[in-house]
Structures are given as structure tokens and as C-alpha cells.
DRENDO-1510 file (C-alpha; in Angstrom, 1 decimal, always signed):
<recs>
REC; n; res; u; v; w
REC; 1; MET; -10.1; +58.6; -100.5 .
REC; 2; TYR; -9.1; +57.3; -104.0 .
REC; 3; HIS; -10.6; +58.1; -107.3 .
REC; 4; PHE; -10.8; +55.4; -110.0 .
REC; 5; GLU; -10.2; +55.3; -113.8 .
REC; 6; ALA; -10.0; +52.3; -116.1 .
REC; 7; VAL; -8.0; +52.7; -119.3 .
REC; 8; PRO; -9.7; +51.2; -122.5 .
REC; 9; ALA; -7.3; +48.1; -122.3 .
REC; 10; PHE; -8.7; +47.2; -119.0 .
REC; 11; TRP; -12.3; +47.0; -120.3 .
REC; 12; ARG; -11.1; +45.0; -123.3 .
REC; 13; SER; -9.6; +42.5; -121.1 .
REC; 14; TYR; -12.4; +42.4; -118.8 .
REC; 15; ARG; -14.9; +41.6; -121.5 .
REC; 16; LYS; -12.8; +38.7; -122.6 .
REC; 17; LEU; -13.0; +37.2; -119.1 .
REC; 18; THR; -15.3; +34.2; -118.4 .
REC; 19; PHE; -18.5; +35.0; -116.6 .
REC; 20; PRO; -17.2; +33.5; -113.3 .
REC; 21; GLN; -14.0; +35.6; -113.6 .
REC; 22; GLN; -16.2; +38.7; -114.2 .
REC; 23; GLU; -18.3; +37.8; -111.1 .
REC; 24; SER; -15.1; +37.4; -109.0 .
REC; 25; ALA; -13.9; +40.8; -110.2 .
REC; 26; LYS; -17.3; +42.3; -109.2 .
REC; 27; ARG; -17.2; +40.7; -105.7 .
REC; 28; ALA; -13.6; +42.1; -105.2 .
REC; 29; TRP; -14.4; +45.5; -106.4 .
REC; 30; PRO; -15.8; +46.9; -103.1 .
REC; 31; VAL; -12.7; +46.0; -101.3 .
REC; 32; PHE; -10.4; +47.3; -104.1 .
REC; 33; LYS; -12.4; +50.5; -104.2 .
REC; 34; SER; -12.3; +51.0; -100.5 .
REC; 35; ASN; -8.5; +50.4; -100.4 .
REC; 36; PRO; -6.5; +48.9; -103.3 .
REC; 37; PHE; -3.8; +48.1; -100.7 .
REC; 38; ASP; -6.1; +46.0; -98.5 .
REC; 39; PRO; -4.2; +43.0; -97.2 .
REC; 40; ARG; -7.1; +40.7; -98.5 .
REC; 41; LEU; -6.0; +41.7; -102.1 .
REC; 42; GLY; -2.4; +40.7; -101.7 .
REC; 43; THR; -1.3; +43.9; -103.5 .
REC; 44; ASN; +2.4; +44.0; -104.4 .
REC; 45; LYS; +4.7; +45.9; -106.7 .
REC; 46; ILE; +5.5; +44.4; -109.9 .
REC; 47; HIS; +9.2; +45.4; -110.3 .
REC; 48; ALA; +9.8; +44.5; -113.9 .
REC; 49; LEU; +6.7; +46.4; -115.2 .
REC; 50; SER; +7.6; +49.3; -112.9 .
REC; 51; ALA; +11.1; +49.5; -114.2 .
REC; 52; ARG; +9.8; +49.5; -117.8 .
REC; 53; ALA; +7.0; +51.9; -117.1 .
REC; 54; ARG; +9.2; +54.3; -115.0 .
REC; 55; GLU; +6.5; +54.3; -112.4 .
REC; 56; THR; +5.3; +51.9; -109.8 .
REC; 57; VAL; +2.9; +49.4; -111.1 .
REC; 58; TYR; +0.9; +47.3; -108.7 .
REC; 59; SER; -0.9; +43.9; -108.9 .
REC; 60; ALA; -3.9; +43.0; -106.8 .
REC; 61; VAL; -5.3; +39.5; -106.5 .
REC; 62; VAL; -9.0; +39.3; -107.5 .
REC; 63; ALA; -9.3; +35.5; -107.5 .
REC; 64; ALA; -7.0; +32.6; -107.6 .
REC; 65; ASP; -5.4; +33.3; -111.0 .
REC; 66; LEU; -7.0; +36.7; -111.7 .
REC; 67; ARG; -5.1; +39.9; -111.1 .
REC; 68; VAL; -5.7; +43.5; -111.8 .
REC; 69; ILE; -2.8; +45.8; -112.7 .
REC; 70; PHE; -2.8; +49.3; -111.7 .
REC; 71; VAL; -0.9; +52.5; -111.1 .
REC; 72; LEU; -1.4; +55.3; -108.5 .
REC; 73; ARG; -1.0; +58.8; -109.5 .
REC; 74; GLY; -1.8; +61.2; -106.8 .
REC; 75; ASP; -5.1; +60.2; -105.4 .
REC; 76; THR; -6.2; +58.4; -108.7 .
REC; 77; VAL; -6.0; +54.7; -109.2 .
REC; 78; TYR; -5.7; +53.8; -112.9 .
REC; 79; THR; -6.6; +50.2; -113.6 .
REC; 80; LEU; -4.6; +49.1; -116.6 .
REC; 81; ASP; -5.4; +45.5; -117.1 .
REC; 82; ILE; -7.1; +42.4; -115.6 .
REC; 83; GLY; -6.3; +38.8; -116.3 .
REC; 84; SER; -4.1; +35.9; -115.3 .
REC; 85; HIS; -0.6; +36.0; -113.7 .
REC; 86; ALA; +0.6; +36.1; -117.3 .
REC; 87; LEU; +0.0; +39.8; -117.2 .
REC; 88; TYR; +3.3; +40.2; -115.5 .
REC; 89; ARG; +5.0; +39.2; -118.8 .
REC; 90; THR; +3.4; +42.0; -120.9 .
</recs>
């Protein structure tokens, strides 16, 4: 079972999303909370961010062009950011 923590940057980005994007994130949350590696989320490792962060950084698809970026430390999932595919370039 995973525990979840969101960093402040995640919430700042979340508040900037449009209302439909926020609703998409809310709909995806139960699946993500149950298993962030559920095949429906298309979770994958982001190699460039992982190399820079020196830890494995993952991306899960929330909606067509909406991703959540997270790391897994032990049994805790830290959500780092949410936004478009452009997050990979940060």
C-alpha cells in the first residue's frame, strides 16, 4: 500500500489548471491512489529528469495532454508536478 504526499509545486500547478483539467485529475485520482503503475495510467520513467534528479522520476497520464510527475521513495509516492507534456522539459 502506498502513502501519498504532494509537494507545494504540485498544488501550485494544480490550481493553474483549467476546471476540466482539474476534473480529469480528480477522476484519475482513485486509479492513481490504488496503483500509480496501473496500466490505464501509462506510467513510465522519464529518463532525462531521472538522470538530473539522481532518482527515478515517473510520469502518469491523467488525460490526453495532462501528466502527473512523481517519485517513489519507499512506500511513499511524492507528486511533484502536474501539467502538459512540456513538464518533461523542466
